C-alpha positions as CSV (number, residue, x, y, z in Angstrom):
1,M,282.7,226.7,144.2
2,K,279.3,226.1,142.6
3,V,278.4,222.5,141.6
4,Y,275.3,221.2,139.9
5,H,273.2,218.1,140.1
6,G,270.7,217.0,137.4
7,S,267.5,215.4,138.7
8,L,263.8,215.0,138.4
9,H,263.3,216.8,141.8
10,Q,264.5,219.7,143.9
11,I,267.0,218.3,146.3
12,H,267.7,220.5,149.3
13,N,269.5,217.8,151.3
14,P,271.5,215.3,149.2
15,D,271.2,211.7,150.3
16,I,274.0,209.4,149.2
17,E,271.8,206.3,149.8
18,K,269.5,207.3,146.9
19,G,272.3,206.9,144.3
20,R,272.5,204.0,141.9
21,L,275.0,201.2,142.1
22,S,277.3,200.4,139.2
23,T,278.1,204.0,138.3
24,D,281.5,205.6,137.4
25,F,282.6,206.0,141.0
26,G,280.0,203.8,142.8
27,K,276.9,204.6,144.7
28,G,276.8,208.3,145.8
29,F,275.6,211.8,145.1
30,Y,277.0,213.1,141.8
31,T,277.6,216.7,140.9
32,T,279.6,218.6,138.2
33,T,281.0,222.1,137.9
34,N,279.5,222.3,134.4
35,F,275.8,223.5,134.4
36,E,275.3,222.2,130.8
37,Q,276.4,218.7,131.9
38,A,274.0,218.7,134.8
39,K,271.3,219.9,132.4
40,R,272.0,216.9,130.0
41,W,271.8,214.5,133.0
42,A,268.5,216.0,134.1
43,I,267.0,215.8,130.6
44,K,268.3,212.2,130.1
45,K,266.6,211.2,133.4
46,Q,263.4,212.9,132.4
47,K,263.3,211.1,129.1
48,S,264.1,207.8,130.8
49,A,261.3,208.3,133.3
50,K,258.9,209.6,130.6
51,A,257.5,211.9,133.3
52,G,258.3,214.7,135.6
53,S,260.5,217.8,135.2
54,A,264.2,218.1,134.4
55,I,265.7,220.0,137.3
56,V,269.2,221.3,137.9
57,N,270.0,221.8,141.5
58,T,272.8,224.3,142.4
59,Y,274.9,223.9,145.5
60,E,277.9,225.8,147.0
61,V,280.8,223.8,148.4
62,D,284.0,225.1,150.0
63,D,286.7,225.7,147.4
64,N,289.1,223.9,149.8
65,L,287.1,220.7,149.9
66,F,289.8,218.8,148.2
67,N,292.3,219.8,150.9
68,N,290.1,218.9,153.8
69,L,291.9,216.3,155.8
70,K,288.6,215.3,157.4
71,Y,287.7,213.4,154.3
72,N,289.4,210.6,152.2
73,I,289.4,212.3,148.8
74,K,290.5,210.9,145.4
75,K,291.2,213.2,142.5
76,F,291.7,211.9,138.9
77,C,293.2,214.7,136.9
78,S,292.4,213.0,133.6
79,P,291.0,209.7,132.3
80,D,294.2,207.6,132.6
81,E,294.8,203.9,133.3
82,E,294.2,204.3,137.0
83,W,290.9,206.1,136.4
84,L,289.9,203.4,133.8
85,R,290.5,200.5,136.3
86,F,288.7,202.4,139.0
87,V,285.6,203.0,136.8
88,V,285.5,199.5,135.6
89,N,285.7,198.1,139.2
90,C,283.0,200.5,140.4
91,R,280.7,199.5,137.5
92,K,281.1,196.0,138.8
93,S,279.8,197.2,142.2
94,A,283.2,197.2,143.9
95,S,283.4,199.3,147.0
96,H,286.0,201.9,147.9
97,K,287.0,203.9,150.9
98,Y,286.6,207.5,149.5
99,D,284.3,210.2,150.8
100,V,284.6,212.4,147.7
101,I,285.9,211.6,144.2
102,F,286.7,214.1,141.4
103,G,287.3,212.9,137.9
104,A,286.1,212.6,134.3
105,V,282.6,211.5,133.3
106,A,282.5,208.3,131.3
107,N,280.2,209.5,128.4
108,D,278.6,207.3,125.7
109,K,281.7,207.3,123.6
110,I,283.8,206.4,126.6
111,Y,281.3,203.6,127.5
112,T,282.0,202.0,124.1
113,T,285.7,202.2,124.6
114,I,285.5,200.7,128.1
115,T,283.3,197.9,126.8
116,L,286.0,197.1,124.3
117,Y,288.6,197.1,127.1
118,E,286.5,194.8,129.3
119,A,286.1,192.4,126.3
120,Q,289.9,192.4,126.0
121,V,289.7,193.8,122.5
122,L,291.8,196.8,123.6
123,T,294.7,196.9,126.0
124,A,294.7,199.4,128.9
125,E,297.2,201.5,127.0
126,E,295.1,201.5,123.8
127,T,292.0,202.4,125.9
128,V,293.6,205.3,127.6
129,A,294.9,206.6,124.3
130,R,291.3,206.6,122.9
131,L,290.0,208.2,126.1
132,K,292.4,211.1,125.9
133,V,291.1,212.0,122.4
134,D,287.5,212.4,123.6
135,E,286.1,215.6,125.2
136,Y,285.0,214.9,128.7
137,F,283.3,216.7,131.6
138,N,284.1,216.4,135.3
139,Q,282.1,214.9,138.1
140,I,282.4,215.2,141.8
141,S,280.8,212.4,143.7
142,F,280.0,212.3,147.4
143,H,280.1,208.8,149.0
144,S,279.8,209.6,152.7
145,Q,276.8,211.5,154.1
146,D,279.2,213.8,156.1
147,A,280.9,214.8,152.9
148,A,277.5,215.3,151.1
149,N,276.4,217.5,154.0
150,E,279.2,219.9,152.8
151,L,276.9,220.8,149.9
152,K,274.9,224.0,150.6
153,Y,271.7,224.2,148.6
154,L,271.3,227.4,146.6
155,E,268.5,227.0,144.1
156,S,266.8,224.7,141.6
157,E,265.9,225.4,138.0
158,E,263.6,223.6,135.6
159,V,265.4,223.0,132.3
160,T,264.4,222.0,128.8
161,E,266.2,221.0,125.6
């Protein structure tokens, strides 16, 4: 399967240590199966940095990655209550034991909903109901270097809006 990573640089060898803390699934190397989502990430990073190029890196990863018993893998099929609690904990820099995580991206609308949940304005059930209405994209994050080494670099492409 092809996966994409939005960045300011060509990245031939993903390094999980360069990831940010307090992200949806914690520090790691994030990819998506959706090129347009990776493009949006790259452009957002470029605007934030106010310099550089927006680059989408393309990788190949074995279709059976999620069945590989060598890795501890977590797959969230949709943004449900378990996903919500996991994302909230990771954003508070909680650690976890997973090598690879697959799940929904918490976009800007979802951030607002999660903020209301954290402020106890919404219950978990109300939050999940709101999340299921929003369109969301997937992300596959790699949290061990061995798992990230499964990504085989194919190419990089400079992108613009």
